[in-house]
C-alpha positions in Angstrom: -136.4 10.1 239.4 -134.4 7.9 241.8 -135.8 8.0 245.3 -132.5 9.3 246.7 -132.6 12.4 244.5 -134.9 15.4 244.8 -135.4 18.3 242.5 -133.4 20.6 244.8 -130.2 18.6 244.9 -127.6 18.0 242.1 -127.2 14.6 240.3 -124.5 12.7 242.2 -122.2 11.2 239.7 -119.5 8.6 239.8 -117.0 8.5 236.8 -115.4 5.1 236.1 -112.8 4.9 233.3 -109.3 3.5 233.1 -107.9 6.4 231.1 -106.9 9.3 233.5 -106.8 12.0 230.9 -110.3 11.2 229.6 -111.7 10.8 233.2 -110.2 14.1 234.4 -111.3 15.9 231.2 -114.9 14.8 231.8 -114.7 15.8 235.4 -113.3 19.3 234.6 -116.2 19.9 232.2 -118.9 18.5 234.6 -117.6 20.4 237.6 -119.0 23.6 236.1 -122.4 22.2 235.5 -124.6 23.4 238.5 -127.0 20.4 238.6 -124.2 17.7 238.5 -121.9 16.9 241.4 -119.0 14.5 240.7 -118.7 12.5 244.0 -115.8 10.3 242.9 -113.6 8.8 240.1 -112.4 5.2 239.7 -110.0 3.7 237.2 -111.3 0.1 237.5 -114.3 -1.9 238.6 -113.1 -2.9 242.0 -112.4 0.7 243.0 -115.8 1.7 241.5 -117.6 -0.7 243.8 -115.7 0.6 246.8 -116.5 4.2 246.0 -120.1 3.3 245.3 -120.4 1.8 248.8 -118.9 4.9 250.4 -121.0 7.5 248.6 -124.6 8.2 247.6 -124.6 7.9 243.8 -127.5 8.7 241.4 -125.7 8.0 238.1 -122.6 5.9 237.3 -120.8 7.0 234.1 -119.1 3.7 233.2 -116.6 2.6 230.7 -117.3 -0.8 229.3 -113.7 -1.9 228.5 -111.5 -1.9 231.5 -108.8 -4.3 232.8 -110.0 -6.8 235.4 -113.7 -6.5 236.1 -115.5 -5.2 232.9 -118.3 -2.7 232.7 -121.0 -5.4 232.3 -120.0 -7.1 235.6 -119.7 -3.7 237.4 -123.2 -2.8 236.1 -124.6 -6.0 237.4 -123.0 -5.6 240.9 -124.0 -1.9 241.3 -127.6 -2.6 240.4 -127.6 -5.6 242.8 -126.5 -3.2 245.6 -129.0 -0.5 244.6 -131.4 -0.9 241.7 -132.4 2.8 241.9 -128.9 3.8 240.6 -128.7 4.6 237.0 -125.8 3.3 234.9 -124.8 5.2 231.8 -122.4 3.3 229.5 -119.5 5.0 227.8 -118.6 3.3 224.5 -116.7 3.6 221.3 -118.0 2.3 217.9 -117.7 -1.5 217.8 -118.1 -4.0 220.6 -121.9 -4.0 220.3 -122.2 -7.4 221.9 -120.8 -5.8 225.1 -123.1 -2.8 224.8 -126.2 -4.9 224.5 -125.0 -7.2 227.3 -124.8 -4.1 229.6 -128.3 -3.1 228.6 -129.6 -6.6 229.3 -128.3 -6.4 232.9 -129.9 -3.0 233.4 -127.8 -0.1 232.1 -130.1 2.9 231.4 -128.4 4.0 228.3 -125.1 4.6 226.4 -123.3 7.5 224.9 -120.2 7.6 222.7 -116.9 8.6 224.1 -116.4 11.2 221.3 -119.9 12.7 221.9 -120.2 16.5 222.3 -120.1 17.5 225.9 -123.6 18.8 225.7 -124.8 15.4 224.6 -123.1 13.8 227.6 -124.8 16.3 230.0 -128.2 15.6 228.3 -127.6 11.8 228.7 -126.8 12.2 232.4 -129.8 14.3 233.1 -132.1 11.9 231.1 -131.1 8.8 233.0 -131.1 10.6 236.3 -134.7 11.6 235.8 -135.6 7.9 235.2 -135.6 7.9 231.4 -133.1 6.3 229.0 -130.6 7.7 226.6 -129.6 6.0 223.4 -127.0 7.9 221.4 -128.4 8.4 217.9 -125.3 7.4 216.0 -124.6 4.4 218.2 -128.1 3.2 218.1 -128.1 2.9 214.4 -124.9 0.8 214.6 -126.3 -1.3 217.4 -129.6 -2.0 215.6 -127.6 -3.0 212.5 -125.6 -5.4 214.6 -128.7 -7.0 216.2 -130.4 -7.4 212.9 -127.4 -9.3 211.6 -127.7 -11.7 214.5 -131.4 -12.5 214.8 -130.9 -16.0 216.3 -128.8 -14.7 219.2 -131.7 -12.5 220.4 -134.6 -14.6 219.1 -136.3 -14.9 222.5 -135.9 -11.2 223.3 -137.8 -8.2 222.0 -140.6 -10.4 220.6 -144.2 -9.7 221.4 -145.9 -12.4 223.4 -149.2 -10.6 223.0 -150.3 -7.5 221.2 -149.8 -4.0 222.7 -152.8 -1.9 223.3 -153.0 1.5 221.7 -152.1 3.2 224.9 -149.2 0.9 225.4 -147.9 1.7 222.0 -148.1 5.4 222.9 -146.2 4.8 226.1 -143.6 2.7 224.3 -143.0 5.4 221.7 -142.4 7.9 224.5 -140.0 5.5 226.3 -138.0 5.3 223.0 -137.7 9.1 223.1 -136.0 8.8 226.5 -138.9 10.2 228.6 -139.3 9.2 232.2 -142.5 7.9 233.8 -143.2 11.4 235.2 -142.7 13.0 231.8 -144.9 10.4 230.1 -147.6 10.9 232.7 -147.6 14.7 232.1 -147.6 14.3 228.4 -150.5 11.8 228.3 -152.4 13.3 231.3 -152.1 10.1 233.3 -151.1 9.4 236.8 -147.5 8.2 237.3 -148.8 5.0 238.8 -150.8 4.3 235.7 -147.7 4.8 233.5 -145.7 2.5 235.7 -148.4 -0.2 235.2 -148.2 0.3 231.4 -144.4 0.1 231.4 -144.5 -3.1 233.4 -147.0 -4.6 231.0 -144.9 -3.5 228.0 -141.8 -5.1 229.4 -143.7 -8.3 230.0 -145.2 -8.4 226.6 -141.9 -7.7 224.9 -140.1 -10.3 227.0 -137.4 -7.7 228.0 -136.1 -6.6 231.4 -135.5 -2.9 231.0 -137.1 0.1 229.4 -133.9 0.6 227.4 -134.4 -2.7 225.7 -138.0 -1.8 225.1 -136.8 1.5 223.5 -134.5 -0.5 221.1 -137.5 -2.7 220.2 -139.5 0.4 219.4 -136.7 1.9 217.2 -136.2 -1.4 215.4 -139.9 -1.6 214.6 -140.4 2.1 213.8 -142.8 2.7 216.7 -141.2 6.0 217.7 -143.1 9.2 216.9 
């Protein structure tokens, strides 16, 4: 869970999308969810960064394809300002290079624009808690895309040394979207121990984020 968020306060959300009807529709739905507080809306990357600087934000719900500054650059800049913020990518089918690029710079997950509202809420809650969220339908397409381009990702998601049995357990739970706290409770470990396992997993897989690690686990059928 981000340091700025406690169990008693709602998830502070910034919506960034260049389509007003879509953006307002999402806000209308989320405004009635008690544990989510929409703190602002932006139609482009520049406005998003301005609002981000003016508000305390736990999760940024971010469209990838916008005029001007795209979602990948917005993700990079937001996380450079505050690496505790969680970025959840909004995407449509296709454009998987851009989705993966956003994950590489630190996005915590992605959800399809035509997802059911309940799935969007689940995704926001999952990433706010420190986990990841990979839309089932989108993940199948993304993994297919990556499999078709092995040379492009040859140096990423490859084991540099074997995972221990415990690390494999932790990786499987990461792939299920669980946060460090949830993994610690499930495995009866301290959260500090889980953080150490996660750091070791990322190093051994040669990836930067738990979301990339989750994709590796799915690709290699290490999920439970």
